[in-house]
N, C-alpha and C positions, 0 to 999 in steps of 0.2 A: 575707490577709498585705496590710498597709497599706506597699506598694512603695516608694512616693512616700519613706519613709524608711529607715534602715537598721535593719537586724534586729537588734533586743533582746531576742529570747526565743529560745531553741533547744535541741532535745532532742536529744543524741546515746544511740543504742542499739546497746548494745554496750560493755564495761568491758574490754576486752584492749587490748593495747599501740597497736594503731589506733586505739578507740574513745578512750581516754585521750589519745592527739596529739589529736584533732579537738579535743574537750574542752577542753585546751588552750589550744591553736590560737584557737579561738572567745575564750577568756576573754582573751589577749593580744590579739586584737585591738578587745576593749571591748565584745562582746558580753555587755550586763547580768545577763543571767539564764540560765544553762545546767544544764539535767539530763542525769542519766544514767542509763541504766537497763539492766539487764543481769539474765538468765532464771537462773541458777545464782548461791546468794549467796556462792560462795568468793573471786567478785572485789568484791563490794560488803561485804565484811566490812568490810577493813582500810580501804577508804574511810571510814567508817560511824565506827569505831573513832578518825579521824585527823579527827574532827568534819567530814566531807563534804568534805573538802579533796584533792586530787589535787598531783604532782609533775611537775615537767616540768625537764629542763636539756640546755643542746647549742643548737641551733635555737631552741626555743621557749624562755625559764626562762632563757636566759645561763650560762656555766659555771660559776656556783656554783650553779644551778638556785634555781626558785621552786614554794614552795608554791601554790595557788589554790585560791579558795573556790566548790565548786558550788551552786547553789541549791535541788535535789532529787537525792537516792539514792534509787532504788528499784526496785522488781523487778516492778511494772505498769508496761507500756507506756503501756495508756490514761492511768495519772497523770502517764507523762512526757510527753506531750504536748498537756496540755490547756493551751490557749492559747499554746501555741507559733507563729512564724513559720517557721522554717525545723527540719527535720527531719534527721540524717544515719545512716544504715542503717548501721555500721561492723560489724557480723559480718559470717557465714561466708553463703554462698550460699542452704544451706538453711534458714538462718535467715526469707529474704522470706517463704516459704511462710506459718509461723507467726505470724510479724508484721504481713503484709498482712492476714490473715482476722481479727487478733486487734482491729487498729486500725478496721477498715474502714467498721465503725456509727460511730464516732467522729470521724473524720479528717473534716478541713474542706476546704472547695473552693479554699480560698485561701492552704493550708500547704503549703509545697515541701518534698516526700521527696528524698534526696539516698544515694545509695548509694553508699559511700567507696571502692569496689572493685569495679568494675562486671567481668563477663564475658557472655559472648551470649547477649541475652535478659532480662538483670539487670531492666529497668525493663520492658519487655513481661510476667513473670510478675508480679511487683508490680500493676502495673496490673491483669491479669488477678486474680488474688488478694484485690486492693480491692472489684473487682466480685463474685466469687465469694463476698464475706465479708456483700456487701448494700450496698455503697457507691453510693449514685444520682451522685453528682458526684464525681469521682475530682480529686486534687489533681492540680498538678504535679509530675511524677517526673523525676527526672534521675539519674545516673550520669557518675563520672569514670571513665575507661578503666583507670586502675592507682591505686592507694594514694599519693596525695603526698608521703608522707613518707617516708624513710628509718629507720627505728624501731623500739624493740627497749623490752622491760622493763629497767627499772632496776635492775641487779642480781638480776633475777631476783624484784622486790618489786611485788603487785599493788600499782595505782594508780599508780608512778610508772614513768616513760618518759626514757629517752636515745632524744635526738630528734638523728638524725648527721645530716640534708638533710631540705630542705624542695624536691621539683621541680623542677627548671626544664621543664620538657617535660610537658605535661599538656594532654589534654581533658577535653572535658565536652558533653552532650548533653543534650538533656530535650524532655518531650513533654507537653502540647504545649506547643512551643517558642513559639509565636505570643502565648502568655496571662503571657509573661515580662515586665516593664517594661524599660526601660533602669537603670532605681535600681538595681533589685537586681540586674543586670547588673555592675553598676559595684560596687555595695558588693561584690560575688564577686570582680572580678578584683581588689580592693583589698586583698583576702584569700591571693590568688592570683592574683599579676603577669604569669607564664609561661601562663594559662590561656587555650587555644586552646577557643572553644565551635564546635563542629561541628555541623550543619542538623538530625544526625540520629541516635537513639541506634545504625543500624547501622553508624554509623563506629566510636562508642567499642567495641560491640562486637565488631566484627571487631579490632580494632587489639590487643587482646589475645596477649599473650607466653606466659603459662603452659599456653592450651591444646596452643600449639605446644613447647614445651620440656617440662613437667615429668614428662604419661606417658610420652614418648621413654624420658626419661635413665631413670626409675625400670624401665619393663619391657625396659630391656635391659642391664638391670645386676642380675636376679633372681638370680645368685647373691652378689652381695655382701651382696643386703638377706637371703637365707636363712644366710649366713653366721652371722649377727649381730657383727659385728667391725667396729667406729667403718671408717669410709671417709670418703671426699671427695668428696662428691656430682657438684662440678662436675667439679674437679683432676681424679682417675682416672674419671669417669662418662662424660665428653662426649671419647668420641676421633673420629678422624676420621669414622668410621664411623656414627658415633650423629650427629656433627652434620651428617653429610649428611642421615639421615634427616628430622630437626629440619625440613631446606629442603626435603622433599618433602613435608612437611608441610604449609609454610607457601606454598608453591607451589599446594596444595587452597586453604588459609585465600584467599588472591591471586584465585584463579579464583572465587570462590564471590561476595567485596567485587565485584570484575568486572561478574559479575551484576546485581549492585545500584546499578550504576554509581556506584564507589566507586571512584579509584586511588587504593589506598595502597601503603606502602611495604614492601619485605622487613621480615619481624620485626629479622633482622641489623642494617639499619638504624636503626629504631626505637630497639633495643639501644643502636646507639652515638650518639644524641641522648641518652636518658638516662641513659646511663653509661660517657662517652667514655673510647675506651682509653688505658690509661697508656703513657707514654714516646713519645708519637706515634704509634703505631702505625694503620696502618690497613688493617682488615679487610674482605675481601669475601666472607663467606657467615660464615654461624652458629659454626661450630667455632672460625673465627680470631678470633671477637667473645671468647667464651669463654676464648679462649690471651691476649688480650689483657689479661684484668681479671680476671688470678689474684692479681700480686699486682709493682707499680710497683719501679720501680730504685731509687726511694727507701728503701722497704721498705714501703710503705704495701698491706696487705692486703686484698682485696678477695672474690673468689668462692672461691681457693683454701680461703675458712677454713669454707667450708660445707660442714656435715656430709652424711653421706645417712645414708637411712629403716633399720633395723633391723626396718621390721615394711611390709608392705603397706596395711595401713588407716590410710592418710597422706591427708592433703589433697591434695597430690601426685598422686593416682589416682582419691581419693573426689570430690574436688571438680572438679579440672580436666576428668575427663573426662565425668562428669553433668551437669554446667556451663559445659562450656566444648567438646566434641567432639561430643557428641550431638545438639544444637540445629545444630550447625557442620554436621554430615550431615544433618540433619532440613531446613535452610537449604537445603542443594544440594542434594537433593532436589526440591525443590517447584519451585527455578527450575531445574529438569533439567542441573546440575554435578554430576560424577562426585566422588565425595572416596574412592578407596579405601582409601588409606596413613589415614585417620582412621577408616574402617568399621574397618581392619584391627586397629589400636589400641585400638578401642572393643569391641571381640569379644576381643580375651585380656583387658584389663583384668576384663571381665565372667567370663569362665571361670576367671581368678585369685582373684576376691572373691568368684562363687557370684551375683553379682549382675545382675539386669535392667535394666541402666539407659536402656534405650531402652523402659521399662514407666516403671520412678521416677523418671528423672531429668528435665531439663527439654526436653521435645519439645517440637516444633513445633506438634503439634497441640494442644495444652492453651491455647496463646495465641494459636492462627491469628489470629484479629481484629486484634488490636495488631500480632503480623508483616505484615497485608495494608495497615494505615494507614501503617507504615514505607516498606514497599516502594514503597506509591501516590505518597508524596511524592517518594520516588529515582527517580518517572517507573518504575517496571518493572512490565510489562502480565506478566500469567500467564496460562498457555495456558488457554483455555476462559473468562476473562472479560473 
């Protein structure tokens, strides 16, 4: 990529609500050529039948909404990235393995891959998969710590999104960061003015809230899930006891971060920054933050409206345990930091779902070289090395 100029060509990999929002935002910000890839055709067909146009309303597209023209809509990721400067991987965490190996022979050193909503080890896994797929010169790989948008499908229609907000607290990190130029970073900060560029992906990966919150609230509400009746995930599911368990898991996350020479804030403080409490409330723990975001005195509804699952086969477990808790446990073990609460919730999830996530998930052993590079940058000395 010629980073002396603004990005002119971009690819978005995934046509879910996050991917459509990334594509709409890039087009809205003046990127001339944007392609869209999705593995399954059901998300692409409505877009293709609409002349390869997507629709956004709200913070992107305005109150009346706007159609936006894509340059290419395809089920082939290699075709999608050909000749582009910037690639957004907007799909689920399990897609990283498939896409990394598929793109490996075709990706260019000067392209930038951005993982749209990273979890612990997203960048490491992408790099490891690119190497495994035969990539000789890795591109720059980066990640946001959270999805930059509050967005959903507009009326449950594919290719259409209602963007309720753009996050005003957002972190990103890249590997290797020294290959980025100020011109590229200026372009990125023009799109995301509140973005903080962190020194290493350890920071973004260990900042994630999902691995602290989602497995705990589901596993401690199994009876509600099994009942198969409608229930409110946070309004009913986060009791003082459940909130206290989240804080205990969070203490282990922060202990691992401290061993990486990172001074991170507690998850409840991160959530306060990302989603300020209603009516001037001042939470002092995770439970209190959840209560502060249910419904405002003026009637604005947030967490109160989030439904709970009726099955355990949901991303809250199937993604946040193998792609969040498992690498957290592994990183703790590598650093000599015990994580008994994290291990307990991994054990419970494996027993419940009949999976061995310490084998199939994002284990530190699978990306050990990449992990060690990050630890070295943070001046962490491993025993025996």
